[in-house]
ROVOFI-690691 format. One line per 5 residues: number of its first residue (from 1); their letters; for each residue x, y, z of N, C-alpha, C, O. Coordinates in Angstrom, 3 decimals. Example, Ala and Ser with C-alpha at 12.3 -4.5 7.8 and 13.67 -1.06 7.14 Angstrom:
BEGIN
1 = as = 13.190 -5.690 7.800 12.300 -4.500 7.800 13.200 -3.300 7.800 14.236 -3.319 8.465; 12.850 -2.250 7.080 13.670 -1.060 7.140 12.900 0.030 7.870 13.409 1.138 8.039
//
This chain:
BEGIN
1 = mttsl = 0.824 -1.200 0.000 0.000 0.000 0.000 0.864 1.258 0.000 0.608 2.200 -0.751; 1.885 1.262 0.846 2.702 2.475 0.930 3.562 2.661 -0.309 3.879 3.793 -0.673; 3.947 1.563 -0.966 4.785 1.731 -2.157 3.999 2.399 -3.277 4.557 3.212 -4.014; 2.713 2.074 -3.422 1.933 2.718 -4.472 1.731 4.196 -4.150 1.750 5.031 -5.054; 1.539 4.531 -2.876 1.417 5.929 -2.480 2.730 6.675 -2.737 2.724 7.822 -3.185
6 = qdifr = 3.839 6.021 -2.452 5.141 6.629 -2.697 5.412 6.786 -4.191 6.035 7.760 -4.613; 4.942 5.828 -4.990 5.094 5.956 -6.440 4.264 7.118 -6.977 4.717 7.846 -7.860; 3.069 7.295 -6.458 2.224 8.414 -6.876 2.858 9.736 -6.454 2.835 10.707 -7.211; 3.428 9.778 -5.242 4.091 10.991 -4.776 5.268 11.336 -5.685 5.467 12.494 -6.051; 6.043 10.311 -6.044 7.190 10.559 -6.928 6.723 11.016 -8.306 7.331 11.905 -8.902
11 = atvia = 5.653 10.418 -8.813 5.182 10.748 -10.160 4.535 12.132 -10.221 4.529 12.761 -11.279; 3.998 12.608 -9.117 3.317 13.903 -9.157 4.164 15.010 -8.540 4.518 15.969 -9.226; 4.489 14.894 -7.269 5.153 15.982 -6.556 6.612 16.127 -6.987 7.041 17.219 -7.359; 7.368 15.045 -6.940 8.788 15.121 -7.303 8.924 15.502 -8.779 9.798 16.292 -9.136; 8.068 14.948 -9.633 8.131 15.283 -11.059 7.834 16.763 -11.288 8.465 17.386 -12.141
16 = rilya = 6.900 17.331 -10.552 6.605 18.763 -10.709 7.736 19.635 -10.193 8.017 20.694 -10.755; 8.383 19.191 -9.127 9.516 19.961 -8.612 10.670 19.925 -9.613 11.333 20.939 -9.833; 10.909 18.768 -10.216 12.049 18.616 -11.108 11.768 19.056 -12.536 12.687 19.103 -13.353; 10.499 19.387 -12.862 10.168 19.804 -14.212 10.907 21.102 -14.535 10.718 22.110 -13.854; 11.723 21.083 -15.542 12.520 22.230 -15.987 13.380 22.800 -14.868 13.682 23.994 -14.876
21 = apsws = 13.779 21.975 -13.909 14.600 22.437 -12.785 15.929 23.041 -13.216 16.379 23.986 -12.569; 16.585 22.557 -14.266 17.838 23.214 -14.657 17.661 24.689 -15.018 18.597 25.475 -14.871; 16.480 25.072 -15.486 16.284 26.464 -15.874 15.874 27.350 -14.708 16.235 28.527 -14.692; 15.138 26.835 -13.734 14.656 27.705 -12.663 15.325 27.467 -11.317 15.156 28.283 -10.411; 16.074 26.389 -11.149 16.666 26.115 -9.836 17.742 27.120 -9.464 17.982 27.352 -8.279
26 = gmcsa = 18.391 27.717 -10.441 19.405 28.718 -10.147 18.812 30.002 -9.593 19.513 30.775 -8.941; 17.537 30.241 -9.842 16.867 31.448 -9.363 16.314 31.285 -7.948 15.869 32.259 -7.342; 16.340 30.063 -7.420 15.800 29.809 -6.081 16.720 30.404 -5.019 17.943 30.305 -5.110; 16.120 31.009 -4.034 16.896 31.526 -2.914 17.145 30.407 -1.902 16.619 29.304 -2.048; 17.928 30.689 -0.904 18.187 29.701 0.144 16.900 29.382 0.892 16.693 28.246 1.318
31 = adhvr = 16.040 30.376 1.052 14.760 30.151 1.731 13.883 29.197 0.923 13.176 28.368 1.497; 13.924 29.309 -0.398 13.151 28.395 -1.245 13.671 26.966 -1.114 12.891 26.015 -1.059; 15.000 26.821 -1.064 15.583 25.486 -0.877 15.165 24.893 0.462 14.857 23.704 0.546; 15.152 25.711 1.507 14.744 25.233 2.838 13.292 24.795 2.825 12.946 23.772 3.416; 12.429 25.566 2.151 11.008 25.212 2.090 10.795 23.907 1.331 9.991 23.072 1.747
36 = ldsll = 11.515 23.723 0.214 11.378 22.484 -0.541 11.938 21.299 0.232 11.366 20.209 0.198; 13.069 21.507 0.939 13.617 20.439 1.778 12.663 20.062 2.905 12.520 18.884 3.233; 12.008 21.063 3.499 11.059 20.760 4.582 9.850 20.004 4.044 9.291 19.161 4.745; 9.436 20.293 2.808 8.342 19.534 2.196 8.734 18.072 2.043 7.939 17.181 2.341; 9.959 17.821 1.580 10.403 16.435 1.422 10.558 15.730 2.769 10.179 14.567 2.902
41 = rrskr = 11.110 16.422 3.770 11.264 15.804 5.098 9.902 15.450 5.693 9.729 14.365 6.248; 8.941 16.357 5.579 7.600 16.106 6.104 6.946 14.942 5.367 6.270 14.117 5.982; 7.145 14.874 4.051 6.574 13.783 3.260 7.210 12.446 3.617 6.529 11.421 3.640; 8.515 12.450 3.897 9.175 11.225 4.337 8.641 10.783 5.698 8.397 9.597 5.920; 8.462 11.740 6.604 7.982 11.423 7.937 6.561 10.852 7.896 6.237 9.950 8.668
46 = lgycr = 5.713 11.371 7.004 4.340 10.891 6.900 4.208 9.630 6.048 3.137 9.026 5.993; 5.295 9.232 5.384 5.283 8.003 4.600 4.876 8.204 3.159 4.711 7.225 2.431; 4.706 9.445 2.719 4.337 9.700 1.334 5.529 9.510 0.394 5.364 9.120 -0.762; 6.706 9.785 0.894 7.920 9.782 0.080 8.864 8.701 0.616 8.889 8.424 1.815; 9.629 8.101 -0.280 10.602 7.094 0.143 11.687 7.752 0.986 12.005 8.926 0.800
51 = sdtla = 12.238 7.002 1.891 13.268 7.545 2.780 14.601 7.735 2.064 15.458 8.476 2.545; 14.787 7.073 0.920 16.051 7.213 0.200 16.018 8.324 -0.860 16.948 8.439 -1.660; 14.969 9.133 -0.873 14.891 10.252 -1.809 15.945 11.296 -1.447 16.122 11.631 -0.276; 16.634 11.800 -2.450 17.706 12.768 -2.231 17.159 14.122 -1.784 15.978 14.424 -1.957; 18.045 14.925 -1.207 17.674 16.284 -0.820 17.505 17.132 -2.078 17.955 16.747 -3.157
56 = iself = 16.858 18.283 -1.936 16.561 19.151 -3.072 17.840 19.597 -3.784 17.898 19.580 -5.013; 18.847 19.989 -3.039 20.082 20.456 -3.680 20.732 19.338 -4.490 21.319 19.605 -5.539; 20.639 18.104 -4.029 21.193 16.968 -4.775 20.330 16.634 -5.989 20.851 16.237 -7.031; 19.003 16.794 -5.858 18.130 16.547 -6.996 18.366 17.570 -8.110 18.281 17.241 -9.293; 18.661 18.812 -7.718 18.882 19.865 -8.711 20.218 19.703 -9.434 20.338 20.109 -10.590
61 = trpta = 21.215 19.123 -8.785 22.546 19.057 -9.390 22.840 17.746 -10.093 23.854 17.652 -10.783; 22.016 16.745 -9.953 22.310 15.460 -10.605 22.034 15.559 -12.094 21.174 16.330 -12.520; 22.766 14.775 -12.895 22.537 14.817 -14.339 21.185 14.221 -14.691 20.738 13.260 -14.065; 20.543 14.790 -15.686 19.226 14.314 -16.092 19.370 13.240 -17.165 20.463 13.002 -17.680; 18.259 12.600 -17.491 18.265 11.575 -18.530 18.597 12.183 -19.884 19.222 11.527 -20.716
66 = dddff = 18.186 13.436 -20.119 18.518 14.100 -21.380 20.022 14.295 -21.515 20.582 14.114 -22.596; 20.674 14.665 -20.415 22.129 14.838 -20.452 22.822 13.521 -20.766 23.759 13.478 -21.563; 22.358 12.448 -20.138 22.944 11.132 -20.390 22.743 10.705 -21.841 23.664 10.200 -22.482; 21.528 10.915 -22.352 21.224 10.538 -23.733 22.081 11.329 -24.710 22.637 10.757 -25.647; 22.195 12.641 -24.504 22.997 13.470 -25.401 24.469 13.074 -25.325 25.158 13.067 -26.345
71 = qrakt = 24.952 12.751 -24.150 26.352 12.339 -24.002 26.609 11.031 -24.753 27.641 10.878 -25.406; 25.661 10.083 -24.656 25.830 8.823 -25.384 25.784 9.056 -26.893 26.564 8.457 -27.633; 24.873 9.923 -27.357 24.771 10.197 -28.794 26.012 10.921 -29.293 26.430 10.728 -30.435; 26.595 11.745 -28.448 27.758 12.531 -28.847 29.028 11.687 -28.902 29.867 11.898 -29.777; 29.180 10.741 -27.986 30.426 9.982 -27.897 30.421 8.676 -28.678 31.491 8.187 -29.042
76 = nsnhv = 29.263 8.098 -28.947 29.183 6.824 -29.656 29.120 7.087 -31.159 28.138 7.643 -31.650; 30.153 6.695 -31.883 30.192 6.959 -33.323 29.187 6.109 -34.099 28.879 6.430 -35.247; 28.672 5.042 -33.507 27.692 4.187 -34.168 26.257 4.540 -33.793 25.328 3.838 -34.194; 26.059 5.605 -33.037 24.709 5.987 -32.613 23.906 6.488 -33.815 24.460 7.096 -34.731; 22.605 6.228 -33.802 21.729 6.594 -34.911 21.717 8.105 -35.141 21.632 8.545 -36.287
81 = lqpsl = 21.800 8.897 -34.092 21.724 10.351 -34.212 23.075 11.005 -34.502 23.135 12.217 -34.711; 24.145 10.237 -34.519 25.480 10.809 -34.730 25.584 11.583 -36.046 26.166 12.668 -36.039; 25.053 11.091 -37.181 25.142 11.877 -38.421 24.340 13.185 -38.365 24.640 14.117 -39.111; 23.345 13.267 -37.508 22.518 14.467 -37.417 23.180 15.579 -36.616 22.764 16.734 -36.702; 24.197 15.247 -35.845 24.865 16.268 -35.043 25.748 17.140 -35.935 26.308 16.647 -36.914
86 = pqhtd = 25.881 18.419 -35.613 26.754 19.300 -36.400 28.221 18.897 -36.243 28.584 18.132 -35.349; 29.041 19.426 -37.126 30.466 19.124 -37.093 31.105 19.717 -35.835 30.622 20.703 -35.278; 32.192 19.095 -35.408 32.916 19.580 -34.239 33.740 20.811 -34.607 34.226 20.939 -35.730; 33.883 21.702 -33.649 34.704 22.896 -33.877 35.842 22.925 -32.871 35.714 22.440 -31.747; 36.929 23.489 -33.288 38.051 23.706 -32.389 38.155 25.209 -32.160 38.393 25.965 -33.101
91 = ttyql = 37.980 25.638 -30.935 38.059 27.057 -30.633 39.486 27.401 -30.216 40.133 26.659 -29.477; 39.953 28.529 -30.704 41.309 28.947 -30.373 41.337 29.876 -29.174 42.409 30.136 -28.627; 40.204 30.377 -28.758 40.127 31.254 -27.599 39.439 30.511 -26.459 38.684 29.566 -26.692; 39.695 30.931 -25.259 39.141 30.268 -24.087 38.371 31.275 -23.236 38.901 31.789 -22.251; 37.130 31.558 -23.608 36.314 32.462 -22.814 35.761 31.753 -21.584 35.829 32.278 -20.473
96 = rtrph = 35.226 30.585 -21.783 34.706 29.760 -20.692 34.628 28.327 -21.196 34.694 28.083 -22.401; 34.492 27.407 -20.300 34.399 26.014 -20.725 33.000 25.757 -21.255 32.005 26.198 -20.679; 32.946 25.046 -22.347 31.667 24.715 -22.957 31.355 23.255 -22.694 32.273 22.436 -22.646; 30.097 22.906 -22.524 29.759 21.495 -22.302 29.862 20.658 -23.570 29.802 19.430 -23.503; 30.016 21.307 -24.735 30.137 20.596 -25.993 31.004 21.412 -26.943 31.318 22.570 -26.667
101 = nitli = 31.392 20.804 -28.066 32.169 21.511 -29.071 31.475 21.421 -30.429 32.123 21.169 -31.445; 30.171 21.626 -30.447 29.367 21.513 -31.648 29.116 22.916 -32.207 28.900 23.861 -31.449; 29.145 23.044 -33.525 28.939 24.347 -34.149 27.453 24.639 -34.294 26.631 23.725 -34.351; 27.121 25.914 -34.353 25.755 26.334 -34.619 25.548 26.394 -36.127 26.513 26.455 -36.890; 24.287 26.378 -36.556 24.023 26.464 -37.984 24.331 27.871 -38.469 24.222 28.841 -37.719
106 = nktkf = 24.720 27.968 -39.742 25.007 29.272 -40.319 23.710 30.016 -40.583 22.724 29.428 -41.028; 23.717 31.300 -40.309 22.541 32.118 -40.564 22.532 32.480 -42.037 23.513 33.009 -42.561; 21.441 32.199 -42.692 21.350 32.433 -44.128 20.289 33.461 -44.433 19.557 33.903 -43.548; 20.212 33.840 -45.703 19.191 34.792 -46.133 17.816 34.188 -45.927 16.869 34.897 -45.587; 17.698 32.875 -46.132 16.416 32.210 -45.939 15.937 32.356 -44.495 14.756 32.610 -44.260
111 = lnntd = 16.841 32.199 -43.526 16.453 32.360 -42.135 16.049 33.797 -41.845 15.114 34.034 -41.081; 16.738 34.757 -42.444 16.377 36.156 -42.236 15.005 36.462 -42.804 14.232 37.194 -42.185; 14.687 35.918 -43.969 13.410 36.212 -44.598 12.245 35.538 -43.908 11.116 36.016 -44.017; 12.479 34.445 -43.202 11.395 33.748 -42.524 11.293 34.114 -41.060 10.415 33.608 -40.361; 12.157 34.967 -40.583 12.129 35.365 -39.190 10.931 36.269 -38.934 10.659 37.176 -39.720
116 = fifif = 10.223 36.034 -37.856 9.005 36.776 -37.536 9.268 38.269 -37.398 8.465 39.079 -37.861; 10.358 38.642 -36.779 10.644 40.062 -36.547 10.878 40.780 -37.868 10.372 41.884 -38.070; 11.643 40.164 -38.775 11.887 40.799 -40.063 10.601 40.930 -40.875 10.377 41.952 -41.525; 9.764 39.908 -40.841 8.491 39.970 -41.570 7.610 41.073 -40.995 6.993 41.835 -41.740; 7.553 41.154 -39.677 6.728 42.170 -39.023 7.209 43.576 -39.375 6.398 44.447 -39.689
121 = irqkr = 8.521 43.803 -39.323 9.072 45.128 -39.650 8.798 45.460 -41.110 8.418 46.588 -41.423; 8.985 44.498 -42.008 8.755 44.738 -43.424 7.289 45.096 -43.684 7.004 46.007 -44.461; 6.354 44.381 -43.037 4.934 44.683 -43.230 4.584 46.057 -42.690 3.817 46.788 -43.315; 5.139 46.422 -41.530 4.871 47.742 -40.968 5.378 48.831 -41.904 4.716 49.852 -42.091; 6.553 48.616 -42.493 7.134 49.599 -43.402 6.261 49.750 -44.649 6.050 50.868 -45.119
126 = qhrvi = 5.750 48.636 -45.192 4.891 48.700 -46.365 3.583 49.413 -46.049 3.097 50.199 -46.862; 3.014 49.152 -44.894 1.769 49.819 -44.510 1.989 51.319 -44.345 1.125 52.116 -44.707; 3.137 51.706 -43.802 3.434 53.122 -43.618 3.563 53.837 -44.960 3.082 54.960 -45.117; 4.211 53.189 -45.928 4.371 53.802 -47.244 3.021 53.961 -47.929 2.746 55.016 -48.501; 2.186 52.953 -47.883 0.855 53.015 -48.498 0.010 54.070 -47.803 -0.676 54.847 -48.468
131 = lsyvc = 0.050 54.110 -46.486 -0.739 55.083 -45.741 -0.291 56.509 -46.047 -1.133 57.393 -46.204; 1.006 56.748 -46.133 1.480 58.093 -46.442 1.119 58.484 -47.873 0.850 59.658 -48.126; 1.102 57.560 -48.800 0.709 57.852 -50.175 -0.771 58.204 -50.236 -1.156 59.151 -50.922; -1.601 57.450 -49.524 -3.043 57.725 -49.498 -3.305 59.080 -48.853 -4.140 59.842 -49.341; -2.622 59.386 -47.789 -2.799 60.678 -47.131 -2.342 61.818 -48.041 -2.948 62.890 -48.034
136 = fissp = -1.296 61.605 -48.814 -0.789 62.632 -49.720 -1.800 62.907 -50.834 -2.041 64.062 -51.183; -2.390 61.851 -51.390 -3.351 62.006 -52.484 -4.645 62.645 -51.986 -5.211 63.499 -52.669; -5.121 62.244 -50.808 -6.394 62.747 -50.317 -6.280 64.121 -49.644 -7.290 64.682 -49.220; -5.089 64.656 -49.544 -4.913 65.960 -48.931 -5.514 67.043 -49.822 -5.321 66.993 -51.037; -6.249 68.037 -49.258 -6.907 69.068 -50.069 -5.917 70.020 -50.709 -6.247 70.653 -51.712
141 = tnsl = -4.721 70.145 -50.168 -3.757 71.074 -50.747 -3.072 70.501 -51.973 -2.532 71.243 -52.794; -3.093 69.209 -52.096 -2.447 68.558 -53.238 -3.507 68.197 -54.266 -4.154 67.155 -54.159; -3.678 69.029 -55.227 -4.605 68.715 -56.300 -3.800 68.373 -57.533 -2.910 69.119 -57.941; -4.117 67.257 -58.109 -3.359 66.790 -59.263 -3.979 67.218 -60.546 -3.460 66.904 -61.617
//
């Protein structure tokens, strides 16, 4: 009975805490960590959570399944996704350590033309030109 309750707790509460944790855990204050740790301690004491569940700080710093999968795809030359990865780059400068050495795609004219911001600016510019032409023609001082 308790194992099914603990499985439900892990599937709901722990999963919600860990959802996108790499992106938001850095923004948590020490008080937030204490509150999350107290939630886990209380859940362990009441039997909702397994006693071997890690603390919040350890849950936030452990590697995720995505990291493991990407590492296997990156290092195994026979992996199915290996041909889909970009070519490796060698950087001559050392600004900071990177978790990978993969190049980004080159920005092309096609990407510029399909970008939402460029399309929006171009449409606004066209509307402004048409509107100014209409205002010029309909102005009473300009008789053709």
